[in-house]
N, C-alpha and C positions, 0 to 999 in steps of 0.2 A: 598534503591535504589541499583540496580545492574547495573554496567557499564561494557561493554566489549570494550576493545581498538581495534579499527579497522582503516584502512585507508579508509575513505569515499571519493569516487570520487567527485571532485569539481563540476561536473555537477549535481550530485544528491544533494549535499549540497547547491547549488545555487537555487534549486527549492523551492518556498514558501511552508512552512510546511502545510499550509491549503489546498494545492493541493496533499498531499501525505497521503496514508493510509498505515500503517506499521503493519504487522502481523509476528508472528514468531511460529516455532515448535521447536522441541528438537534439530533439526540440520540445520534449514534455517530461514533466515530473508527476507521477501518479502516487496518491496516498490511498491505499486500501485500508478501511477501518473495520475492526471486528468487535464482536461483543465480548470475547474472552481471548486470552493468550493461547489457548489450545487451538481455537479456530484459525488464528493468525499463523501459528506454527504449521498447522495442517496445510493451509493454503500455500505457504511458502514452499513447503515440501512438494506439494502436488503441481505447482506451476513453475518449478525450477526449469530454466532454459526455454520457456514459452515466450512467444511474442505478445505484445500488449493486447491485441485483439483476443487472443486465446485466454489470457489472464482474466480479461473483462468477462468473458463468457463463464469461466469457472467462478468468479467472484459473485455472479447472479445467484448461484446456489446458496450463498451465505446470507443474502438479504431476506430471506424468508423466515 
């Protein structure tokens, strides 16, 4: 296991883990937050193997 010490904002920490999808690259960690677990699971399935930019485009669909 690799842990990186950071100050996680309370607002992010308070969100149920089942509503977050977390991805990272060599210099960024992204938290995608959803209204329900079904949306999160669908997003994870749809974006498997995509790059960050592609994931961000798909995520826009979930914001409306």
